[in-house]
C-alpha positions in Angstrom: 0.0 0.2 0.1 1.4 3.4 -1.0 1.6 6.4 1.4 -1.7 7.9 0.0 -3.6 4.8 0.3 -2.4 4.3 3.8 -3.3 7.9 4.6 -6.9 7.2 3.0 -7.3 4.1 5.1 -6.2 5.8 8.4 -8.7 8.7 7.7 -11.6 6.1 7.1 -10.7 4.2 10.3 -10.5 7.3 12.3 -14.0 8.8 10.8 -15.9 5.5 10.6 -14.7 3.0 13.2 -17.0 4.1 16.0 -20.1 3.6 13.9 -18.8 0.3 12.6 -17.9 -0.8 16.1 -21.5 -0.2 17.3 -22.6 -2.6 14.6 -19.9 -5.0 15.5 -20.9 -5.0 19.1 -24.6 -5.7 18.3 -23.5 -8.4 15.9 -21.5 -9.9 18.8 -24.5 -9.8 21.3 -23.2 -6.7 23.2 -19.9 -8.1 24.0 -17.6 -5.0 23.3 -14.4 -7.2 23.1 -15.9 -9.5 20.6 -17.2 -6.7 18.6 -13.7 -5.0 18.7 -12.2 -8.3 17.5 -14.7 -8.6 14.7 -13.9 -5.0 13.5 -10.3 -5.4 13.7 -10.4 -8.6 11.6 -12.8 -6.7 9.1 -10.5 -3.9 8.9 -7.3 -6.0 8.5 -9.0 -7.8 5.4 -10.1 -4.4 4.1 -6.5 -3.0 4.4 -5.4 -5.8 2.0 -7.6 -4.8 -0.7 -7.9 -1.1 0.0 -6.6 0.1 -3.4 -9.6 -2.0 -5.1 -12.4 -0.9 -2.8 -14.9 1.5 -4.3 -17.1 1.9 -1.3 -15.2 1.3 2.0 -17.8 1.4 4.6 -20.2 -1.0 2.6 -17.2 -3.3 2.0 -16.2 -3.3 5.7 -19.9 -3.8 6.9 -20.2 -6.9 4.5 -17.0 -8.3 6.0 -18.5 -7.8 9.4 -21.7 -9.6 8.4 -20.1 -12.5 6.7 -17.6 -12.9 9.7 -20.5 -13.1 12.0 -22.3 -15.6 9.8 -19.1 -18.0 9.7 -18.9 -17.6 13.6 -22.5 -19.1 13.9 -21.7 -21.9 11.4 -18.7 -23.1 13.3 -19.4 -26.7 14.6 -17.9 -25.8 18.0 -18.2 -21.9 18.7 -15.4 -20.5 20.5 -16.4 -19.2 23.9 -14.6 -16.7 26.1 -15.2 -15.9 29.4 -16.9 -12.4 29.6 -16.3 -10.0 32.5 -18.4 -6.8 33.2 -16.7 -3.7 32.0 -16.8 -0.3 33.5 -18.4 2.6 31.9 -16.1 4.3 29.4 -16.4 7.7 30.8 -18.6 8.0 33.9 -18.5 11.8 33.7 -20.2 11.8 30.4 -23.6 13.4 30.4 -26.1 12.4 27.9 -29.2 14.4 26.9 -31.4 11.2 26.6 -31.1 10.0 30.2 -34.6 10.0 31.0 -35.9 7.9 33.9 -36.0 4.4 32.9 -34.0 4.8 29.8 -30.8 3.3 31.0 -32.8 0.5 32.5 -34.4 -0.3 29.1 -31.0 -0.1 27.4 -29.8 -2.6 29.9 -32.7 -5.1 29.3 -32.6 -4.8 25.6 -28.7 -5.4 25.7 -29.2 -8.5 27.9 -32.1 -9.8 25.8 -30.0 -9.4 22.6 -27.0 -11.3 24.2 -29.3 -14.2 25.0 -30.4 -14.5 21.4 -28.6 -16.9 18.9 -26.0 -15.4 16.9 -28.3 -15.8 13.7 -31.3 -14.2 15.5 -29.3 -11.4 16.7 -27.6 -10.7 13.2 -30.9 -10.7 11.5 -32.4 -8.4 13.9 -29.3 -6.0 13.7 -29.6 -6.0 9.9 -33.2 -5.4 9.7 -33.8 -2.9 12.4 -30.3 -1.2 13.5 -29.1 -1.2 9.9 -32.6 -0.7 8.6 -31.9 -3.0 5.6 -34.7 -4.5 3.6 -35.3 -8.3 3.6 -34.1 -8.8 0.2 -30.6 -7.1 1.3 -30.4 -9.1 4.4 -31.1 -12.3 2.5 -28.4 -11.7 0.0 -25.8 -10.6 2.8 -26.5 -13.9 4.7 -26.9 -16.0 1.8 -30.1 -17.4 2.4 -34.0 -16.9 1.1 -36.2 -13.9 1.9 -38.6 -16.5 3.5 -35.8 -17.4 6.0 -35.2 -13.8 6.9 -38.8 -13.4 7.5 -39.3 -16.4 9.6 -35.8 -15.7 11.5 -37.1 -12.2 12.2 -40.3 -13.2 13.3 -39.1 -15.9 15.8 -36.4 -13.6 17.0 -38.7 -10.9 17.9 -40.9 -13.4 19.7 -38.0 -14.6 21.6 -36.8 -11.2 22.6 -40.4 -10.4 23.9 -40.1 -13.7 25.7 -36.7 -12.7 27.2 -37.8 -9.1 28.0 -41.5 -9.0 28.7 -41.2 -5.4 29.9 -40.7 -4.5 26.2 -44.1 -5.9 25.4 -45.6 -3.4 27.6 -44.2 -0.6 25.5 -47.1 0.2 22.7 -46.1 1.7 19.5 -46.6 5.1 20.9 -44.6 4.6 23.8 -41.7 3.1 21.8 -41.6 6.2 19.5 -41.3 8.5 22.6 -38.3 6.5 23.9 -35.1 8.1 23.0 -33.2 6.1 20.4 -30.5 4.0 21.9 -27.5 2.0 20.4 -29.1 -1.4 21.7 -32.8 -1.0 20.8 -32.8 -2.1 17.3 -36.4 -3.3 17.3 -39.9 -1.9 17.3 -41.8 -3.8 19.7 -45.7 -4.0 19.6 -48.1 -5.7 22.1 
């Protein structure tokens, strides 16, 4: 890679890595370390082909999705022991910190972590990334019907794991602030 390409790659990583990390963490079930590993591997793959990539963000996102699909297809998934992580910046104040918003984020994050990797990936692609069913099917290498049925079962399982989400009606869900870990619209 020449100096100009290296500089372009550095600029891309600096400007887009936080958004890509959010997606990677969601794909990893809320495990930040696994998300960082997923993103790092995707960026390494992209760096090797950087001079041929026309749309870098789309390319890296597709690598993320495909790596996650490969992980869930492993016969014996590798498991690591997760430990709670402290807040990154305890002095950071957010404007969307309404009463119950933090609790809702915790509930959704925990429920997403308990879904299978396939269910979580489909929900992230459909609701967090806001991709149409056809695009999700193409990315995951399955049929649109599989995406629909997986989405349906995943939302049902999410409601089962977090019954407090079912209490939110469509109007309540719209009033809730948007969060990194609430990619689904929940209806009673």
